[in-house]
C-alpha positions as CSV (number, residue, x, y, z in Angstrom):
1,M,-0.2,0.1,-0.3
2,S,1.1,3.4,-0.5
3,L,0.8,6.3,1.5
4,S,-1.6,8.8,1.2
5,F,-2.6,12.0,3.1
6,T,-5.9,13.3,4.4
7,I,-6.8,16.9,5.3
8,R,-8.8,17.5,7.9
9,P,-10.3,20.5,9.5
10,G,-9.2,22.5,12.9
11,Y,-12.7,21.8,14.5
12,S,-15.7,20.6,13.3
13,F,-19.7,22.1,14.6
14,G,-22.0,20.5,16.0
15,S,-26.1,21.1,15.0
16,S,-27.0,23.4,17.5
17,E,-22.9,24.6,18.7
18,K,-22.4,28.0,19.1
19,V,-20.6,30.0,17.4
20,T,-16.6,31.4,19.3
21,Y,-14.5,33.5,18.5
22,S,-11.8,30.5,19.4
23,K,-14.0,28.1,17.7
24,L,-14.2,29.8,14.8
25,N,-9.8,29.9,15.3
26,L,-9.6,26.6,15.2
27,L,-10.8,26.3,11.5
28,G,-8.4,27.9,10.4
29,Q,-5.8,25.3,11.3
30,P,-6.3,22.3,9.9
31,R,-4.5,18.7,10.3
32,I,-3.1,16.7,7.4
33,E,-3.1,12.2,8.3
34,S,-1.4,9.8,6.4
35,S,-1.8,6.3,5.7
36,G,0.4,3.4,4.3
37,T,3.8,3.4,3.8
38,L,6.3,4.7,1.8
39,D,8.0,3.1,-0.7
40,T,11.7,3.6,-3.1
41,V,9.1,4.9,-6.4
42,E,8.0,7.5,-4.3
43,I,11.1,8.8,-4.1
44,T,13.3,10.5,-6.2
45,D,16.3,8.7,-7.0
46,G,19.2,11.0,-5.7
47,A,17.1,12.8,-3.6
48,V,18.2,12.1,-0.3
49,T,21.4,13.7,1.1
50,T,24.0,13.0,3.7
51,D,22.3,15.6,5.3
52,K,19.6,14.0,5.9
53,L,21.1,11.0,7.4
54,A,22.3,10.7,11.0
55,S,25.9,10.4,11.8
56,T,25.5,7.8,14.4
57,I,23.2,5.8,11.9
58,N,24.6,2.0,12.3
59,I,24.9,0.8,8.8
60,N,26.6,-2.4,9.6
61,S,23.0,-3.4,10.0
62,K,21.4,-2.6,6.8
63,I,24.4,-4.4,5.0
64,S,24.0,-7.4,4.6
65,D,27.6,-9.7,5.4
66,H,30.2,-9.6,2.7
67,N,28.3,-7.4,0.3
68,L,30.5,-4.3,0.1
69,A,32.7,-4.6,-3.0
70,L,36.9,-3.4,-2.7
71,T,35.5,-0.7,-4.7
72,K,34.0,1.8,-2.2
73,L,37.6,1.7,-0.1
74,A,39.3,5.0,-0.2
75,Q,41.6,4.8,-3.4
76,G,45.1,3.8,-2.2
77,T,48.7,3.1,-3.5
78,H,49.8,0.8,-5.3
79,G,51.7,-1.9,-3.0
80,Q,50.1,-0.4,0.2
81,I,48.8,-3.2,2.6
82,L,46.0,-2.6,5.3
83,Y,46.2,-3.3,8.3
84,Y,44.8,-2.2,12.2
85,D,47.0,0.1,14.2
86,S,46.7,0.7,17.9
87,A,43.0,2.9,17.9
88,G,41.8,-0.2,16.1
89,D,41.5,1.7,12.9
90,L,42.2,0.2,9.2
91,V,45.4,1.9,8.1
92,T,48.0,1.5,5.2
93,L,51.2,0.4,5.1
94,A,53.2,1.3,2.6
95,P,55.2,0.0,-0.5
96,G,59.0,-1.5,0.9
97,T,62.0,-1.2,-0.4
98,D,61.9,-4.0,-3.3
99,G,63.3,-7.1,-2.0
100,Y,62.1,-6.8,1.8
101,F,59.9,-9.2,3.2
102,L,56.8,-8.5,5.7
103,S,57.3,-9.0,9.1
104,T,54.7,-9.4,12.2
105,A,56.4,-7.8,15.4
106,G,53.6,-9.6,17.4
107,A,50.1,-8.8,19.0
108,G,50.1,-5.0,19.3
109,A,52.2,-4.1,17.0
110,D,51.7,-2.7,13.9
111,P,53.9,-5.4,11.1
112,V,57.5,-3.7,9.4
113,W,59.2,-4.1,6.0
114,K,62.9,-5.5,6.8
115,S,65.8,-6.4,4.9
116,A,67.2,-9.8,5.6
117,V,66.1,-12.8,8.0
118,T,67.8,-12.1,11.6
119,G,68.9,-16.5,12.2
120,T,68.7,-18.0,15.2
121,G,72.1,-19.9,13.9
122,V,70.9,-23.6,14.6
123,V,67.9,-25.0,12.5
124,A,66.2,-28.5,13.6
125,Y,66.7,-30.6,10.2
126,S,63.2,-31.7,11.2
127,S,62.5,-28.1,9.7
128,L,63.8,-28.7,6.8
129,T,61.9,-28.9,3.3
130,T,63.4,-30.8,0.4
131,N,62.5,-30.9,-2.4
132,G,60.6,-33.7,-2.3
133,L,63.5,-36.2,-3.9
134,A,64.9,-39.5,-2.1
135,D,68.7,-40.3,-1.6
136,Q,69.7,-36.0,-1.5
137,Y,72.7,-34.2,-0.2
138,L,72.2,-30.4,1.2
139,T,75.0,-28.5,-0.1
140,T,76.7,-25.5,-1.8
141,D,78.0,-24.5,-5.2
142,S,80.5,-22.9,-7.0
143,S,79.2,-19.8,-6.0
144,G,78.3,-20.1,-2.2
145,N,74.5,-21.3,-2.7
146,I,72.6,-23.5,-1.0
147,E,70.9,-26.9,-3.2
148,W,70.1,-30.5,-2.9
149,I,72.0,-32.6,-5.2
150,A,71.7,-36.2,-5.8
151,K,73.8,-38.3,-3.7
152,P,77.0,-39.8,-5.7
153,I,76.8,-43.5,-5.9
154,T,79.8,-44.8,-4.4
155,N,81.6,-48.2,-5.9
156,S,83.7,-50.2,-4.0
157,A,85.1,-51.1,-6.9
158,S,87.1,-47.9,-7.6
159,V,90.2,-49.2,-5.4
160,F,92.5,-51.1,-6.9
161,D,95.7,-52.9,-5.7
162,T,98.3,-53.8,-8.8
163,S,100.8,-57.1,-8.6
164,D,103.9,-56.1,-6.4
165,L,106.3,-54.5,-8.2
166,A,108.9,-57.4,-8.3
167,T,106.5,-59.8,-10.4
168,I,105.4,-56.7,-13.0
169,V,109.1,-55.9,-14.1
170,A,110.1,-59.6,-13.9
171,T,107.3,-60.5,-16.8
172,P,108.0,-59.2,-20.3
173,A,109.0,-55.9,-21.2
174,P,106.5,-53.4,-21.7
175,Y,105.3,-54.2,-18.6
176,V,102.2,-52.4,-19.0
177,V,99.4,-52.8,-16.1
178,T,95.6,-52.5,-17.3
179,Q,92.8,-52.5,-14.5
180,A,89.5,-52.7,-15.7
181,H,87.7,-49.6,-12.8
182,G,84.0,-50.8,-13.8
183,L,82.5,-47.3,-13.3
184,G,81.1,-47.7,-16.9
185,K,82.4,-44.0,-18.5
186,V,85.8,-41.9,-18.6
187,P,86.5,-41.2,-14.6
188,E,86.7,-37.9,-14.1
189,Q,89.9,-38.0,-11.8
190,V,92.5,-41.3,-11.2
191,V,94.9,-41.1,-8.6
192,V,98.1,-43.6,-8.6
193,T,100.1,-44.3,-5.1
194,L,103.3,-46.6,-5.2
195,R,101.5,-48.8,-1.8
196,C,104.1,-49.8,0.7
197,I,102.7,-53.7,1.6
198,S,105.8,-54.8,3.6
199,D,107.8,-52.7,6.2
200,D,111.1,-51.6,4.2
201,T,112.4,-49.4,7.3
202,S,116.3,-50.9,6.3
203,N,115.8,-49.5,3.1
204,T,113.6,-46.8,2.0
205,G,111.9,-46.1,5.7
206,Y,108.6,-47.1,4.4
207,V,106.6,-48.7,6.8
208,E,102.9,-51.0,5.4
209,G,100.3,-48.4,4.9
210,D,102.8,-46.1,3.6
211,E,101.4,-44.3,-0.1
212,V,103.9,-41.9,-1.9
213,L,102.3,-40.4,-4.9
214,I,103.3,-41.8,-8.0
215,W,104.5,-38.2,-9.7
216,G,106.7,-37.8,-7.1
217,T,109.4,-40.7,-8.4
218,H,111.2,-40.7,-11.1
219,V,113.3,-43.1,-13.2
220,N,117.0,-42.6,-13.9
221,Q,118.2,-44.1,-16.8
222,S,121.7,-44.5,-16.6
223,S,123.3,-41.4,-14.2
224,S,121.8,-39.0,-11.4
225,S,121.9,-36.5,-14.4
226,Q,118.9,-38.2,-16.5
227,E,115.8,-39.1,-15.1
228,F,112.2,-39.4,-16.7
229,P,109.0,-40.1,-15.2
230,T,108.4,-43.9,-13.8
231,T,104.8,-44.5,-15.2
232,G,102.7,-43.1,-17.1
233,V,99.4,-43.0,-16.6
234,S,95.5,-43.1,-19.4
235,I,92.6,-43.8,-18.8
236,D,89.1,-44.5,-20.9
237,A,85.4,-45.7,-20.0
238,T,87.1,-49.2,-19.2
239,N,90.6,-49.3,-17.8
240,V,93.3,-47.9,-16.2
241,I,96.0,-48.0,-17.9
242,L,100.0,-48.1,-16.4
243,Q,103.2,-47.9,-18.7
244,I,106.4,-48.4,-16.7
245,H,109.4,-47.0,-18.5
246,A,111.7,-49.6,-19.8
247,S,114.7,-48.3,-17.9
248,V,113.3,-50.6,-15.1
249,Q,114.0,-54.0,-16.6
250,S,117.5,-53.6,-16.0
251,G,116.8,-53.2,-12.3
252,L,114.4,-51.8,-9.8
253,G,117.5,-49.7,-8.8
254,R,116.9,-47.6,-10.9
255,F,113.1,-46.6,-9.8
256,I,113.5,-43.8,-7.8
257,I,111.5,-42.7,-4.7
258,P,112.1,-40.5,-2.1
259,K,113.2,-41.9,1.4
260,K,110.2,-41.4,3.9
261,D,112.8,-39.5,6.2
262,G,113.1,-36.6,3.3
263,S,116.8,-37.6,3.3
264,G,116.8,-37.8,-0.4
265,T,115.8,-40.3,-3.0
266,I,117.1,-44.1,-3.7
267,G,116.0,-46.5,-6.1
268,I,114.2,-49.6,-4.3
269,S,116.2,-52.3,-5.8
270,T,115.3,-55.5,-4.1
271,S,112.7,-54.1,-2.2
272,G,110.4,-54.1,-5.4
273,S,108.4,-57.2,-3.6
274,K,107.4,-54.9,-0.5
275,F,105.1,-52.8,-3.3
276,Q,102.2,-52.1,-5.0
277,Y,100.6,-49.9,-7.4
278,R,96.8,-48.4,-5.8
279,I,95.0,-47.0,-8.1
280,R,91.5,-45.1,-7.4
281,A,88.9,-44.0,-9.6
282,W,86.5,-41.6,-9.3
283,A,83.2,-40.3,-11.4
284,E,82.7,-37.5,-11.8
285,G,81.6,-35.6,-8.9
286,A,77.3,-34.9,-7.8
287,G,76.2,-31.3,-9.7
288,S,79.3,-30.7,-11.0
289,S,82.7,-31.7,-11.5
290,A,83.9,-27.8,-9.5
291,S,81.6,-28.8,-6.8
292,N,83.1,-28.6,-3.6
293,N,82.3,-31.3,-0.5
294,A,80.1,-33.1,-3.3
295,G,80.3,-36.1,-0.8
296,P,82.0,-39.7,-1.0
297,L,83.0,-40.9,-4.5
298,T,84.5,-43.7,-3.1
299,S,84.2,-46.7,-0.9
300,E,86.9,-44.7,0.8
301,P,84.9,-42.5,2.9
302,G,85.5,-38.6,2.1
303,Y,84.8,-35.0,0.2
304,Y,86.2,-33.9,-3.1
305,Y,87.3,-30.6,-4.3
306,S,88.3,-29.1,-7.4
307,E,89.7,-26.0,-8.7
308,E,90.6,-25.3,-12.2
309,S,93.2,-21.9,-12.8
310,T,92.5,-18.9,-14.7
311,A,96.1,-18.5,-15.7
312,T,97.3,-20.1,-18.3
313,M,100.6,-21.9,-17.6
314,D,102.6,-19.9,-20.0
315,S,102.0,-16.3,-17.4
316,I,101.9,-18.6,-14.5
317,Y,105.2,-19.8,-15.1
318,V,106.6,-16.8,-15.3
319,S,104.8,-14.6,-12.5
320,S,106.3,-14.2,-8.9
321,G,107.8,-17.2,-7.3
322,P,106.5,-19.1,-9.7
323,K,103.8,-20.6,-7.8
324,H,99.8,-20.9,-7.8
325,V,97.5,-21.3,-5.4
326,F,94.7,-23.2,-5.2
327,T,92.2,-22.1,-2.1
328,H,90.4,-25.8,-1.3
329,G,88.1,-24.9,1.9
330,L,88.5,-28.4,3.1
331,S,89.5,-26.8,6.7
332,E,92.1,-29.6,7.5
333,V,95.4,-31.0,5.2
334,P,93.8,-33.4,2.2
335,R,94.0,-36.7,2.6
336,L,95.1,-37.1,-1.5
337,V,96.1,-34.2,-4.3
338,R,96.9,-34.5,-7.6
339,V,97.4,-31.7,-9.8
340,V,97.5,-31.6,-13.4
341,L,98.3,-30.0,-16.4
342,K,94.7,-29.7,-18.7
343,F,94.9,-28.3,-22.0
344,T,92.5,-26.0,-23.8
345,D,93.0,-27.1,-26.9
346,T,95.1,-29.1,-29.7
347,V,99.0,-28.8,-29.3
348,T,101.4,-29.5,-32.6
349,Q,104.2,-30.1,-30.3
350,L,102.8,-32.9,-28.8
351,P,101.0,-35.3,-30.8
352,G,97.9,-36.6,-30.0
353,V,96.7,-34.4,-27.0
354,V,93.3,-32.6,-28.0
355,S,91.7,-29.6,-25.5
356,G,90.1,-31.4,-22.6
357,D,93.5,-34.4,-22.4
358,E,95.5,-34.1,-18.7
359,I,98.4,-34.8,-17.9
360,D,99.8,-36.1,-14.4
361,I,102.3,-32.7,-13.3
362,G,104.8,-35.3,-11.9
363,S,105.2,-35.6,-16.3
364,L,106.3,-32.1,-16.4
365,M,110.5,-32.0,-16.1
366,G,113.2,-29.6,-16.0
367,V,116.0,-28.5,-17.7
368,P,117.9,-26.1,-17.1
369,A,118.7,-23.4,-19.8
370,G,120.7,-24.2,-22.3
371,G,121.0,-27.8,-21.4
372,A,120.2,-30.9,-22.9
373,L,117.0,-33.5,-22.3
374,E,119.1,-35.7,-21.1
375,D,121.6,-33.3,-19.0
376,N,120.0,-33.1,-15.2
377,T,116.4,-33.7,-15.7
378,Y,114.6,-32.8,-12.9
379,N,111.3,-31.9,-11.4
380,A,109.7,-29.0,-11.8
381,A,106.9,-29.1,-9.6
382,H,106.9,-29.3,-6.2
383,I,103.0,-29.7,-4.3
384,I,102.7,-28.3,-0.9
385,N,99.3,-29.1,1.0
386,N,98.0,-27.4,4.1
387,S,94.6,-26.8,5.6
388,N,93.9,-23.9,3.4
389,S,95.4,-24.5,0.8
390,V,97.2,-26.8,-2.3
391,T,100.4,-24.8,-3.7
392,V,102.0,-26.2,-7.0
393,Q,105.5,-24.4,-6.6
394,F,107.8,-24.6,-10.0
395,S,111.9,-25.3,-9.1
396,K,114.7,-22.6,-10.1
397,A,117.9,-23.3,-10.8
398,A,119.7,-20.6,-8.8
399,G,117.6,-17.9,-9.4
400,V,117.1,-18.5,-13.0
401,L,114.1,-20.5,-14.4
402,P,114.4,-23.6,-16.1
403,N,113.3,-24.9,-19.4
404,L,110.4,-26.9,-19.4
405,T,109.6,-30.8,-21.4
406,I,106.8,-33.0,-20.8
407,A,106.4,-36.9,-21.2
408,D,104.5,-37.3,-24.5
409,P,101.6,-39.5,-23.8
410,S,102.2,-41.2,-27.0
411,T,105.7,-42.8,-26.3
412,G,106.7,-41.6,-22.6
413,E,109.9,-39.9,-23.5
414,L,110.5,-36.4,-22.8
415,S,109.3,-33.9,-25.6
416,A,111.4,-31.3,-26.9
417,A,111.5,-27.9,-24.5
418,L,107.6,-27.0,-24.0
419,T,107.2,-23.7,-26.5
420,A,105.6,-20.8,-24.9
421,V,101.9,-21.4,-27.6
422,T,102.2,-25.2,-25.9
423,L,102.0,-23.6,-22.2
424,S,99.6,-21.1,-23.7
425,K,97.2,-24.1,-24.0
426,M,98.0,-25.4,-20.4
427,K,96.1,-24.7,-17.2
428,L,96.7,-26.2,-13.5
429,K,93.9,-28.5,-12.1
430,V,93.6,-29.2,-8.7
431,Y,91.5,-32.1,-7.4
432,A,91.9,-33.0,-3.8
433,W,90.4,-35.1,-0.9
434,K,90.3,-35.1,2.6
């Protein structure tokens, strides 16, 4: 029913009623009576102004829950966040600096933007979130970023011992030992040591279990002035191959190793049955060959580190020292260290050498400037290890850098003095295990 109005006189006279001034005055005061209700159709659109609304009006009771559109709120700034302040009013938090995160200070405090998370120093392993894959290690990459990597597969067949030296050289030349490594691929690294299997205190000073890196040994061909690496090491996807220098045919007295007490060198001679080769072969480390602490890579527990020099050998060899320092970060002296010369291109001077090939630095020999290859050759590089670094130190003769030569991988014999072009295609690379 719509709203209606009735106008009634201010006073109605009866049929015999006397007329008085006061009653006549009431006639001039009619009243208006309304009935029904006022519908929205009776109010013109836009006719109700804010002045007609009470300031105490409870507008919430007239709006259904969840019915106020966001567009009805005051316009803000891109990136602002709404929160309640200490008075319970809804206020805005201005956008933070790029890269900052929003932090709550708890009840009774405003949220704030912070630049970094305050660490606790200790995080329970149960609080770490995995990447959902089984058999993973949490480690850091070469840039120091934390990452999950696949657990390297250990291979119990990656450490091998050969026959003793006396047995090996008793067979006809050319004294080649071939050992299948079982990794199914070319190993990333191979380390060969001369291992004492029976006490030899009276001759070399070594006792059972002692090991000497093979690059620290040499062959005396006919006199102390003619020294060559004893053993060439080559690898492929199936085998590790050891080539022993033919000069040992005339006796293991020419197989020279450093004495354990550091007093000099000595030929193995009749102690050949007390030494054997130990071969360790590694597949590549998890994720990257440059990964630090990549996890155990063989059945021998340990951690692995490798690094390649930025400079090439022509620069390193003429540097102050000359030497090159690798910082390994293993926090202790590595159990084993191998330094190699890595080729970055094919080398005309060494036929068969291609980019990516590596030759043990023990094959690098020094020849006095102006001397012939057969005169006074000696190991050109020495390795110094400590808990922080591996240093490759090159020898000087009377303060003069010698010419460098190397055992040709295809023949085992020393090459001509290495040219600057050849050295510019070689870098140093270190492998360390703890």
